[in-house]
Steps between C-alpha positions, in 0.01 A plus 500: 500500500606857430625687806476845342259662253564778240283792571647755259768619268684834530439687184683823558602784750217728600556846606800646673482352840608134408152356442445214249222429266394129536280308253303271719489132439249430778124471474452792743754775481341665811676217698814719485343715766512211751857401410790602727778351277575355175780287360697641208602228265641464152859565586787301637337522852160562650468818712235551763354857471277683745205695346458853633224618281251374235294701239313404190527658158283359224581125480825550683595485877757763605727371785743691727742253609734549793852575389402598141539880532563634141378455154836341428456239782149433368628458143729226602192281610335522152382162366557333838219280638339557844400198695336424838545196723231250538428632855450840351280383204130564496283259691323255286146372542362162473569335166752788402858431407807701390562432125852433577408206724280357225767482238627155448217317687441133382154490362281186519138433402220402720603133482863586635657440162784747444438701187767776495656800671363859558731719287332855521209696634321736273313784683180588311228735611245207553732243666862378495578229244759231574732391219569133556759315297357150444715188488418448139650840403168682454396799704192520705339855575306439823272759655587552864135437624363272761350264249857441355744534783402238758793506740823702534770380742795740463702326771495166318526662157182364360171616339202285426266616221184409304530564124164637367363346178661681199808633674731236336 
């Protein structure tokens, strides 16, 4: 299981006080208001940075990070990813999972026969769609709805599904 999750990518410096403009990669950008720290990744070493201030501008989040005091400091962070630890991640409801935890799950049908591996999750406006690489080389696009997803066990690395008529 993933121990950290990406919440954004620094796109540029913002202003003259060392703020950074962040493209959020989280479902709810407002979650930055509740964060106290982020992990800066994408370099040789991860760095834990304290968040001093949060603002919102169009689709971006503007962060003031402790120790980043000038536009030049902020520019050095461009294209770096921001992560949070699992402990600081949003709390999930029942039958909700982090996409990163679903990737690579072994998928079996309702009879317990292994049929493939979950490769990707497409987020759509109606519901997510699981892309499953079948053992025979084909691809299954499975809607992530209760009628299709019978059981998910992230700890065991398994998912049990029902394939509706016409999906294969």
